[in-house]
C-alpha positions in Angstrom: 62.8 -116.3 -48.3 62.3 -116.8 -52.0 62.2 -120.3 -53.5 65.0 -121.4 -55.8 64.2 -121.5 -59.5 64.3 -125.0 -60.8 64.4 -126.1 -64.4 62.2 -129.1 -65.3 63.0 -130.7 -68.7 60.0 -131.1 -71.0 61.7 -132.3 -74.1 64.1 -131.8 -77.0 63.4 -129.2 -79.7 63.6 -131.9 -82.4 63.7 -135.7 -82.4 67.1 -137.2 -83.0 70.4 -135.5 -83.4 70.1 -132.3 -85.5 72.4 -129.5 -86.8 70.7 -126.1 -87.0 71.5 -124.5 -90.3 69.8 -121.1 -90.0 69.1 -118.6 -87.2 66.0 -119.4 -85.1 63.0 -117.2 -85.9 60.8 -116.0 -83.0 57.5 -114.3 -83.9 54.8 -112.9 -81.7 51.8 -112.1 -83.9 49.4 -111.6 -81.0 48.3 -113.9 -78.2 50.5 -116.7 -79.3 54.2 -116.9 -80.3 56.3 -119.3 -82.4 59.9 -120.3 -82.3 60.9 -121.9 -85.7 64.2 -123.6 -86.6 65.6 -125.1 -89.7 67.8 -128.1 -89.2 69.5 -131.0 -90.9 69.1 -134.5 -89.7 70.5 -137.6 -91.5 71.1 -135.6 -94.7 67.6 -134.1 -94.9 66.4 -130.6 -94.1 63.4 -130.0 -91.7 61.6 -127.1 -90.2 60.1 -127.4 -86.7 59.7 -125.5 -83.5 57.4 -124.6 -80.7 54.2 -122.7 -80.3 53.4 -120.8 -77.1 49.8 -119.9 -76.3 48.3 -117.1 -74.2 51.7 -115.3 -74.1 52.1 -112.6 -71.4 55.8 -111.7 -71.9 59.0 -112.9 -73.5 62.7 -112.2 -73.5 65.8 -113.2 -75.4 69.5 -113.3 -74.6 72.1 -113.6 -77.3 74.4 -116.5 -76.9 77.3 -114.3 -75.9 75.2 -113.0 -72.9 73.9 -116.3 -71.6 75.2 -117.7 -68.4 75.7 -121.4 -67.6 72.2 -121.4 -66.0 70.6 -120.5 -69.4 72.4 -123.4 -71.2 72.4 -126.3 -68.7 69.5 -128.6 -69.2 68.0 -126.1 -71.8 70.5 -126.8 -74.7 68.2 -127.4 -77.7 65.7 -128.6 -75.0 62.5 -127.0 -73.7 62.4 -126.6 -70.0 59.9 -125.1 -67.6 61.3 -122.8 -64.8 59.5 -123.6 -61.6 59.2 -121.1 -58.8 60.0 -118.5 -61.3 60.8 -115.0 -60.0 59.8 -113.6 -63.4 56.3 -115.1 -63.2 56.0 -113.9 -59.7 56.9 -110.4 -60.9 54.3 -110.6 -63.8 51.6 -111.8 -61.4 52.4 -109.0 -58.9 51.9 -106.4 -61.6 48.6 -107.9 -62.7 45.4 -106.2 -61.5 44.0 -108.2 -58.6 40.6 -108.8 -60.3 42.5 -110.4 -63.3 45.0 -112.7 -61.6 42.7 -115.7 -61.6 42.3 -115.3 -65.4 45.9 -116.2 -66.1 47.9 -119.4 -65.7 51.5 -118.2 -66.4 54.3 -120.7 -66.9 57.9 -119.8 -67.5 59.3 -121.7 -70.5 63.0 -121.5 -71.7 65.1 -123.0 -74.4 68.7 -122.3 -75.5 69.1 -122.7 -79.2 72.7 -123.3 -80.4 74.3 -120.4 -82.2 71.3 -118.2 -81.3 70.7 -117.8 -77.6 68.2 -118.3 -74.8 64.5 -117.7 -75.5 62.2 -117.3 -72.4 58.4 -117.1 -72.8 55.8 -116.6 -70.1 52.7 -118.3 -71.4 49.9 -120.6 -70.5 51.1 -123.6 -72.6 53.5 -124.8 -75.2 53.3 -127.4 -77.9 55.6 -128.7 -80.7 54.9 -127.5 -84.2 54.6 -130.3 -86.8 58.0 -131.1 -88.3 58.0 -130.5 -92.0 60.4 -131.2 -94.8 62.1 -127.9 -95.7 61.7 -126.7 -99.3 
């Protein structure tokens, strides 16, 4: 019997109420990945986002293809999917002598007007929030 995937809220994409003004930008230049967003809060523009380290895989669903599960608890909020079938699949395909080298966590966030971003990585941190130019 497989365990049920559970989402654990980690925190909001940005502090305070924000309106996203541009499409989110996901980049994966190598072992890390970044999700950057430009948003307006209290009349000022900011750029912020998330950085994922030791990325093993990622996937994206356009907003029109997201289910309620992709949105609930994850709306502009980073969550970790515990008991993830996706992580189990990734670990099952990893050579046995390398399994102990990886700590893979399943992160997910639904960004309004964009979609759901899922990243299998060791860790995640918030990028510094900067004033947009």
